[in-house]
C-alpha positions in Angstrom: 8.0 41.1 -7.2 6.3 43.2 -9.9 7.1 42.2 -13.5 9.9 44.7 -14.1 11.2 45.1 -10.6 14.9 44.5 -10.0 14.9 45.6 -6.3 12.0 45.1 -3.9 12.1 46.0 -0.2 9.0 45.3 1.7 8.5 46.8 5.2 12.2 46.6 5.9 13.4 47.6 9.4 16.9 47.7 10.8 17.7 48.4 14.4 20.9 48.4 16.3 21.5 47.9 20.0 21.1 51.0 22.1 20.0 53.1 19.1 17.3 55.7 20.0 16.0 55.6 16.4 15.7 52.7 14.0 18.2 52.9 11.1 15.4 51.8 8.8 11.8 52.0 9.8 9.2 50.1 7.6 10.9 50.9 4.3 9.1 49.7 1.2 10.7 50.4 -2.1 10.7 49.0 -5.6 13.4 49.9 -8.2 12.7 48.7 -11.8 15.2 47.6 -14.4 17.0 50.5 -16.0 16.1 53.1 -13.4 18.6 55.7 -12.0 17.4 56.2 -8.5 19.0 58.6 -6.0 18.6 57.9 -2.3 19.2 61.1 -0.3 18.9 62.5 3.1 20.9 64.1 5.9 23.6 62.2 7.9 21.9 59.5 10.0 18.8 59.3 7.8 19.4 55.6 7.0 20.5 55.9 3.3 23.8 54.0 3.8 22.1 51.3 5.8 19.6 50.9 3.0 22.4 50.6 0.4 24.1 48.0 2.6 20.9 46.0 3.0 20.5 45.9 -0.8 24.1 45.0 -1.2 23.8 42.1 1.2 26.4 43.6 3.5 23.8 44.1 6.3 20.8 42.0 7.3 17.4 43.7 8.0 15.9 43.1 11.5 12.5 42.7 9.8 10.9 42.8 6.4 11.9 41.3 3.1 14.6 42.1 0.5 14.6 40.6 -3.0 17.1 41.7 -5.7 17.2 40.3 -9.2 14.9 37.4 -8.1 17.2 36.5 -5.2 15.7 36.5 -1.7 18.4 38.1 0.5 16.6 38.1 3.8 17.3 34.5 4.9 20.2 33.8 2.5 23.4 32.1 3.8 26.7 34.0 4.0 27.9 31.9 1.1 24.9 32.8 -1.0 25.3 36.5 -0.2 29.0 36.4 -1.1 28.1 34.8 -4.5 25.3 37.4 -5.0 27.7 40.3 -4.3 30.3 38.9 -6.7 27.9 38.3 -9.6 24.8 40.5 -9.3 26.0 43.9 -8.1 28.8 46.3 -8.6 29.8 48.7 -5.8 31.3 52.1 -6.3 32.7 53.6 -3.0 33.3 57.2 -2.0 37.0 56.5 -1.3 37.5 54.1 -4.3 38.7 51.1 -2.2 41.4 50.2 -4.7 44.2 47.8 -3.7 47.4 49.8 -3.6 49.7 46.8 -4.3 47.9 46.0 -7.5 48.0 47.8 -10.8 44.9 49.4 -12.4 44.2 46.5 -14.6 44.8 44.0 -11.8 42.3 45.9 -9.6 39.6 45.7 -12.3 40.3 42.0 -12.8 39.7 41.1 -9.1 35.9 40.6 -9.1 36.0 38.6 -12.3 38.6 36.3 -10.9 36.7 35.9 -7.7 33.7 34.9 -9.8 35.7 32.2 -11.5 36.8 33.9 -14.7 40.1 32.7 -16.0 42.9 35.3 -15.7 43.4 35.7 -19.5 39.7 36.3 -20.0 39.5 38.6 -17.0 42.4 40.7 -18.4 40.7 41.0 -21.8 37.5 42.2 -20.2 39.3 44.6 -17.9 41.3 46.1 -20.8 38.1 46.6 -22.8 36.4 48.4 -19.8 39.4 50.7 -19.3 39.3 51.6 -23.0 35.6 52.3 -22.8 36.1 54.5 -19.8 39.0 56.4 -21.5 41.7 55.3 -19.0 43.4 52.5 -21.0 46.7 54.5 -20.9 47.0 53.9 -17.1 46.4 50.2 -16.9 49.9 49.5 -15.6 49.9 52.3 -13.1 49.2 52.0 -9.4 46.2 53.7 -7.8 48.3 56.1 -5.7 49.8 57.5 -8.9 46.4 58.5 -10.3 44.2 61.5 -10.0 40.9 61.2 -8.0 38.9 61.1 -11.2 41.0 58.4 -12.7 40.8 56.3 -9.5 37.0 56.6 -9.5 36.9 55.5 -13.2 39.0 52.5 -12.3 36.5 51.8 -9.4 33.6 52.0 -11.9 35.3 49.6 -14.3 35.8 47.2 -11.4 32.1 47.5 -10.6 31.1 46.7 -14.1 33.4 43.8 -15.0 30.9 41.0 -14.0 28.1 42.7 -15.9 26.1 43.3 -12.7 22.3 43.7 -12.8 22.7 46.7 -10.4 25.4 49.3 -9.6 25.4 50.7 -6.1 27.1 54.1 -5.8 27.8 55.3 -2.3 28.6 59.1 -2.4 30.8 58.5 -5.5 31.8 62.1 -5.8 32.4 62.8 -2.1 36.2 62.7 -2.4 36.4 64.6 -5.7 36.4 68.3 -6.7 33.3 69.6 -8.3 34.6 69.4 -11.9 35.8 65.8 -11.6 32.6 64.9 -9.7 30.5 66.2 -12.6 32.5 64.1 -15.0 32.0 60.9 -12.9 28.2 61.6 -12.7 28.1 62.1 -16.5 29.7 58.7 -16.9 27.1 57.2 -14.6 24.4 58.9 -16.7 25.9 57.4 -19.9 25.9 53.9 -18.3 22.3 54.3 -17.3 21.3 55.5 -20.8 22.7 52.2 -22.0 20.4 50.3 -19.7 22.4 50.0 -16.5 20.3 50.2 -13.3 21.9 52.5 -10.7 21.1 53.1 -7.1 23.0 56.2 -5.9 23.3 57.4 -2.3 24.0 61.1 -1.8 23.4 63.9 0.7 23.7 66.5 -2.2 20.2 67.5 -3.5 21.6 69.1 -6.7 23.5 65.9 -7.5 20.4 63.8 -6.9 18.0 66.0 -8.9 20.6 66.7 -11.6 21.2 63.1 -12.5 18.7 60.8 -10.9 15.4 60.1 -12.7 13.9 59.4 -9.3 14.7 60.8 -5.9 13.8 58.9 -2.7 14.3 61.0 0.5 14.9 59.4 3.9 14.6 60.9 7.3 15.0 59.0 10.6 15.0 55.7 8.7 11.7 56.3 6.9 10.9 57.4 3.3 9.4 60.9 3.4 9.3 61.6 -0.3 9.5 59.6 -3.6 9.6 61.8 -6.7 10.1 61.1 -10.4 11.9 64.0 -11.9 13.4 65.4 -15.1 17.1 65.2 -14.6 19.9 67.7 -15.4 18.6 70.7 -13.6 19.3 72.6 -10.4 16.9 72.2 -7.6 14.9 75.3 -6.6 14.8 76.4 -3.0 11.3 75.2 -2.4 12.2 71.8 -3.8 15.1 71.5 -1.4 12.7 71.7 1.5 10.2 69.3 -0.2 12.9 66.7 -0.7 13.8 66.8 2.9 17.2 68.6 2.5 16.4 71.5 4.7 18.9 70.4 7.4 21.8 70.1 5.1 
């Protein structure tokens, strides 16, 4: 890996039985510490598969994957589970909160799975809820929260083990535009504090408005990799250049 690389994929391929096109086709990508990288492309382009490979949820058919100095390609299931608990935080489109647990209990789960004592996990979770401005709902259940509140809880859960990398899979997909903007501004703030973020989205304006780098996929291959100035709307010509013409 290069000196400042956090994520390094080298010629990664992923094929599934009976698939006409490879989900990933010779993908090589390096993400450095502190980057906010958006992975975008139309449905079926391979962006979710790429995220799952980085998360250790899926294994590549070929190539090499190294994250935070850990070789994932040949790692055991036990090693991958430990990696997911301690090195990454995952933010899902539909929150994936446990309805039978309160907000603070949901946030505590990854810390307890990583071996943190309950009292310490509760203290850490309470601090995160305060930092994310949702301390008042710590005893509520997810089904009683707004979409924006639920996504903030999910982000707190993703951060509790101080991960090297946050993976965000369409984090605004289940939210209205105003709430989605607030969630993205929160991710921006985390990145400005040094958190590395890898975002998957099909929305070119979301990618170019917040990511500092936009990597576009089509048919499992990288077709563009652009470093940009964030917080702006994409122009029509840029939509085409970033491979979003089919959206």
